C-alpha positions in Angstrom: -9.4 -19.1 18.6 -5.9 -17.9 18.9 -5.1 -14.7 19.1 -4.1 -12.5 16.3 -0.5 -12.6 15.9 0.1 -8.9 17.2 -2.2 -9.1 19.7 -1.1 -6.9 22.5 0.4 -4.5 20.6 -0.2 -0.8 20.7 0.8 2.0 17.9 0.7 5.6 18.0 0.3 6.4 14.9 1.3 10.2 14.3 1.1 9.8 10.7 -1.2 11.2 7.8 -1.9 10.9 4.3 -0.7 7.0 2.8 2.7 5.4 3.7 2.4 5.7 7.5 -1.5 4.9 7.6 -1.2 1.9 5.2 1.4 0.8 7.6 -0.3 1.1 10.9 -3.8 -0.3 8.7 -1.7 -3.6 8.0 -0.6 -3.7 11.8 -4.7 -3.6 12.5 -5.1 -6.0 10.7 -2.6 -8.5 12.1 -4.4 -7.2 15.9 -2.6 -4.5 17.1 -4.5 -1.6 19.1 -4.2 1.5 17.1 -4.1 4.9 18.0 -4.7 7.3 15.2 -3.7 11.2 16.4 -4.6 14.0 14.2 -4.9 17.6 14.4 -8.2 19.0 16.6 -8.8 20.9 12.8 -8.8 19.2 9.9 -7.5 16.0 11.1 -6.0 13.7 8.6 -5.2 15.6 4.9 -7.3 12.5 3.5 -10.0 13.1 5.1 -10.8 16.2 2.8 -9.1 14.4 -0.3 -12.5 14.4 -2.4 -14.6 13.4 -4.4 -16.4 11.0 -3.5 -17.0 11.2 -0.3 -18.8 9.1 2.6 -22.6 8.6 2.2 -24.6 8.7 4.8 -27.2 6.0 6.0 -29.5 8.6 4.5 -28.2 9.4 1.2 -26.5 12.8 2.3 -23.3 13.8 1.5 -20.6 13.7 4.9 -17.0 15.9 5.1 -15.5 12.0 5.0 -13.9 11.0 1.7 -13.3 8.0 0.8 -9.9 8.3 -0.1 -9.4 8.8 4.0 -11.8 5.5 4.4 -9.3 3.1 2.1 -6.1 3.2 4.6 -7.4 4.1 8.3 -9.6 0.6 8.8 -9.0 -0.6 12.3 -7.8 2.7 14.0 -8.9 4.8 17.0 -9.0 8.7 16.1 -7.9 11.1 18.8 -7.3 14.6 18.5 -4.3 16.3 19.3 -2.6 19.8 19.0 1.4 19.0 19.3 2.0 22.6 19.5 0.5 22.8 22.7 2.2 22.2 25.9 -1.2 19.9 27.1 -0.8 18.0 23.2 3.0 17.0 23.9 1.9 15.7 27.3 -0.4 13.6 25.9 2.0 12.2 23.3 4.9 11.5 26.1 1.8 10.1 28.4 0.8 7.9 25.0 3.9 7.0 23.9 5.0 5.4 27.9 2.4 3.0 27.0 3.0 1.7 23.5 5.2 -0.6 21.7 5.1 1.4 17.9 5.5 5.0 16.8 4.9 5.9 13.5 5.0 9.1 12.1 5.9 11.0 8.7 7.1 14.3 9.4 9.4 16.5 7.6 12.9 15.4 9.0 13.8 17.0 12.6 9.9 18.4 12.5 9.1 16.8 15.9 12.3 17.6 17.8 11.0 21.2 18.7 7.9 19.3 20.2 10.3 17.3 22.2 8.7 13.9 20.3 11.3 12.9 17.7 13.2 9.2 18.5 16.1 10.6 20.8 14.2 12.3 23.2 11.1 9.8 23.7 14.0 6.7 23.8 14.8 8.6 26.8 11.7 7.9 28.9 10.9 5.3 26.9 13.6 2.7 25.8 11.6 -0.2 24.6 9.3 2.2 21.9 10.0 1.4 18.4 9.9 4.5 16.4 9.2 4.7 12.7 10.2 7.7 10.6 8.3 7.6 6.9 10.0 10.3 4.6 10.1 11.1 0.7 14.2 10.8 0.7 15.4 9.5 4.8 17.0 10.9 7.2 20.0 11.6 6.0 21.6 12.9 2.5 21.5 15.9 -0.4 17.9 15.3 -0.2 16.8 14.9 3.1 15.2 18.3 4.2 12.9 18.2 0.8 9.4 16.7 0.8 8.8 13.9 -1.4 5.1 12.9 -2.9 4.3 9.7 -4.4 4.5 11.6 -8.0 7.9 13.0 -7.3 9.3 9.4 -6.1 8.0 7.8 -8.9 9.6 10.0 -11.3 13.3 10.4 -9.5 12.8 6.4 -8.3 13.1 5.1 -12.0 9.4 3.9 -12.0 8.1 6.5 -14.9 10.8 5.6 -17.1 10.2 2.2 -17.5 6.1 2.5 -17.8 4.2 3.6 -21.1 4.2 3.3 -24.3 7.8 3.1 -25.8 6.4 6.1 -28.8 4.5 7.8 -25.7 5.5 9.7 -22.7 6.4 8.3 -19.2 3.4 7.1 -16.9 2.7 6.9 -13.5 0.9 3.6 -12.1 -2.6 4.2 -11.5 -2.0 4.2 -7.9 0.3 5.7 -5.4 2.2 2.7 -5.2 5.5 4.0 -4.0 3.5 5.2 -0.4 2.0 1.6 -0.2 5.2 0.1 -0.7 6.7 2.4 1.7 3.9 1.4 4.2 4.5 -2.3 3.7 8.1 -1.9 3.8 7.7 -0.1 7.7 5.1 -3.0 8.7 8.1 -5.6 8.0 10.4 -3.4 9.6 8.4 -3.0 12.7 7.9 -6.3 13.4 11.3 -7.3 13.0 12.2 -4.9 15.4 9.5 -5.7 17.5 10.8 -9.6 17.2 14.5 -8.0 18.0 13.0 -6.2 20.9 11.9 -9.7 22.7 15.9 -10.7 22.5 17.5 -7.3 23.7 15.0 -5.7 25.2 15.1 -2.6 23.7 13.3 -0.3 21.0 15.1 1.5 18.3 14.2 4.1 15.2 14.0 2.6 12.1 14.4 4.9 8.6 12.0 4.4 6.3 12.3 6.8 2.6 9.9 6.7 0.2 13.2 7.0 -2.6 15.2 3.9 -1.5 12.0 2.1 -1.3 11.3 2.9 -5.2 14.8 2.2 -6.1 14.3 -1.2 -4.0 10.9 -1.9 -6.5 12.7 -1.7 -9.3 13.7 -5.6 -9.1 14.5 -7.3 -12.1 14.6 -4.0 -13.6 17.6 -2.6 -11.2 19.2 -5.5 -12.0 19.2 -5.2 -15.5 21.0 -2.5 -15.3 23.7 -3.1 -12.9 24.1 -6.7 -13.4 23.3 -6.5 -17.0 24.4 -3.4 -17.9 21.4 -2.6 -19.8 19.5 0.8 -18.8 15.5 -0.8 -19.6 13.0 1.7 -21.2 8.9 1.7 -21.4 7.5 -1.7 -23.6 4.1 -0.3 -22.7 2.5 -4.0 -21.3 5.1 -5.8 -22.5 7.9 -8.1 -20.4 11.3 -7.2 -20.3 12.8 -10.4 -19.8 9.7 -12.8 -20.8 8.1 -12.9 -24.0 4.9 -12.9 -25.4 4.0 -11.2 -21.6 1.7 -8.3 -22.8 -1.9 -7.1 -24.0 -3.2 -8.2 -27.2 -6.4 -7.9 -28.9 -8.8 -10.1 -30.2 -11.7 -9.6 -32.1 -14.1 -7.7 -29.8 -11.4 -6.6 -26.7 -8.8 -6.8 -25.4 -6.5 -9.4 -22.7 -3.6 -10.4 -21.2 -1.5 -13.2 -22.6 1.2 -14.3 -20.1 3.8 -17.3 -21.3 5.8 -18.3 -18.7 8.1 -20.5 -20.3 8.6 -22.9 -23.6 6.1 -25.7 -23.1 3.5 -23.1 -22.1 4.6 -21.3 -25.5 4.3 -24.5 -27.5 0.6 -25.3 -26.4 -0.4 -21.8 -27.0 1.5 -22.0 -30.3 -1.1 -25.4 -31.3 -3.8 -23.5 -29.6 -3.5 -20.1 -32.3 -3.6 -22.5 -35.2 0.2 -21.8 -35.9 1.9 -24.8 -34.4 5.5 -24.1 -36.8 5.7 -20.5 -34.4 6.8 -22.3 -31.7 9.9 -24.3 -33.8 10.5 -21.3 -35.8 14.6 -20.7 -34.3 13.5 -17.2 -33.6 10.7 -18.0 -31.3 11.9 -21.1 -29.9 13.3 -20.1 -26.3 12.2 -17.4 -24.3 15.6 -15.6 -24.6 15.2 -15.8 -28.7 11.8 -14.6 -28.4 12.8 -11.3 -26.4 15.4 -10.9 -29.0 12.8 -11.1 -31.3 10.0 -9.4 -29.5 8.6 -7.3 -32.5 8.4 -9.8 -35.1 6.8 -12.3 -32.4 3.8 -10.4 -31.4 3.2 -9.2 -35.0 2.6 -12.6 -35.5 0.5 -13.2 -32.0 -1.7 -10.0 -32.7 -2.6 -11.4 -36.2 -3.7 -14.4 -34.6 -5.6 -13.6 -32.1 -7.4 -10.8 -33.6 -9.4 -14.0 -35.6 -11.2 -15.2 -32.4 -13.3 -13.6 -29.8 -12.2 -13.0 -26.3 -14.3 -14.9 -24.9 -13.3 -18.0 -27.0 -9.4 -17.4 -26.5 -10.0 -17.0 -22.7 -11.7 -20.2 -22.7 -8.9 -22.3 -24.5 -6.7 -20.8 -23.0 -7.7 -21.2 -19.7 -8.4 -24.9 -20.5 -4.4 -25.7 -21.7 -3.1 -23.9 -18.3 -2.0 -20.4 -20.2 -1.8 -17.9 -18.3 -4.1 -15.7 -19.5 -6.9 -13.3 -18.3 -9.2 -10.7 -19.0 -8.6 -6.5 -18.4 -10.9 -5.5 -15.9 -12.1 -2.6 -14.5 -12.5 -2.0 -10.4 -16.6 -3.1 -10.9 -15.6 -6.3 -12.2 -13.0 -6.7 -9.6 -15.5 -6.9 -6.7 -18.1 -8.7 -9.1 -15.6 -11.4 -9.6 -16.6 -14.9 -8.2 -12.9 -15.4 -6.7 -12.7 -12.1 -5.2 -16.3 -12.6 -3.7 -15.0 -16.0 -2.5 -11.9 -14.9 -1.0 -14.2 -12.3 0.9 -12.2 -9.3 -0.5 -15.1 -7.1 -0.2 -16.5 -6.4 3.3 -19.1 -4.1 4.9 -18.3 -2.2 7.9 -20.9 0.3 9.8 -19.2 3.4 10.4 -20.4 6.1 12.5 -21.1 9.0 9.8 -21.9 6.7 6.8 -23.6 3.9 8.0 -23.0 0.9 6.1 -19.8 1.4 4.4 -17.6 -1.0 2.1 -14.0 -1.6 2.2 -11.2 -3.7 1.0 -10.7 -6.7 3.3 -7.0 -7.5 4.6 -5.4 -10.3 2.0 -3.4 -11.9 4.9 -5.3 -15.4 5.9 -3.6 -17.2 8.8 -4.4 -21.1 9.4 -5.1 -20.8 13.2 -4.7 -17.0 14.2 -7.7 -14.2 12.8 -6.4 -11.5 10.8 -8.5 -8.3 9.2 -9.4 -5.6 11.2 -13.7 -5.3 11.7 -13.3 -1.7 13.3 -14.5 1.0 10.7 -12.2 4.0 10.1 -12.6 6.6 12.8 -14.8 9.9 12.8 -12.2 12.4 13.9 -11.7 12.5 17.5 -14.1 9.9 18.0 -12.1 8.4 20.7 -10.3 11.1 22.2 -11.8 11.5 25.6 -12.1 7.6 25.8 -8.3 7.3 25.6 -7.4 9.6 27.6 -10.4 8.5 30.6 -9.4 5.0 30.3 -6.1 4.8 29.2 -4.5 7.3 30.6 -6.6 8.1 33.5 -7.4 11.3 32.8 -10.3 13.0 35.2 -13.1 14.8 33.5 -11.9 17.8 34.8 -8.4 17.6 33.1 -10.3 16.5 29.7 -12.4 19.8 29.9 -8.8 21.7 31.2 -7.3 20.5 27.4 -10.3 21.4 25.6 -10.6 24.7 26.8 -6.7 25.3 26.0 -7.3 23.8 22.4 -5.2 20.6 23.3 -7.4 17.8 22.2 
């Protein structure tokens, strides 16, 4: 079997919470070696974002929140106090043997320790240095802290999420953080590819607000190119109809008609073939313009039969539809099980822990780390001794100084 795509790449992860750790976890899934730097006292903030908490093999509750487990698979944990001279030297030493550094400190926050890009790039010109902040490295808002909820609000997502007659809503996961992590992953791989040609690293500047603006996709161009300021449509789609949640006789389902031929088949199956020939509904453009009348007609049709009936006949006619699953139903889904999206790993604190696997599948190269999320500082001594060549006496002295 061939090696993982990023085998041989070492990542120094100085980030915490979600965006940065999501990026480094993705890189670990692609085969990179990831060293996670945490504060000796508390570690990554998300270690404490519970309940729920990881349970040990005997059923007792540990101090590690399950939130932390979601974004830190495939990493080694090293505790370093950046405020100490010894801690700063450790980071310099690690940077000199790393390919990538990821950080999400406030703008300029690492300069006082001599750990900013300008300082480290002098000694490590091949280092790819990725900074993730709320608003980017420059501009009138760059000094403000950025949190996912704030970014979803300021970046327009909440203005288009939620019912038309209700309040703005955020997404059910920290989607701005997650997408920032994915954009960072893409950018890091691009910088590594460019380095293969130029021999030089570079600074990557990822701002959550920039990412959120980019994520607006068709809704952004509905405004920029079409002159329309989108509003909230609940579960409906701004450019396609019918494409939303409907209620059957005994529960809800999603109907996602993507083209006119699918709509004609749906009208036949639903027992109202004239629906597809009605000039108001004959094309997608006309259906979008007459969305209210259309959906009232469809709602009345679907309420006549059970959800199971509709899902069976719609699937049989290749009309996109599906149930609205809760999280337990997602991971009991036969397709999710077949695709091995549910994995179990042995954890140093908790015995066996179940996690979500990487969704990436290559035809030749392995992907998806089998290394569990680390305990706080689990690998500190080993990295210092085996990677950096520190002696036992030097490690003991660093502990005495509080550097590790």
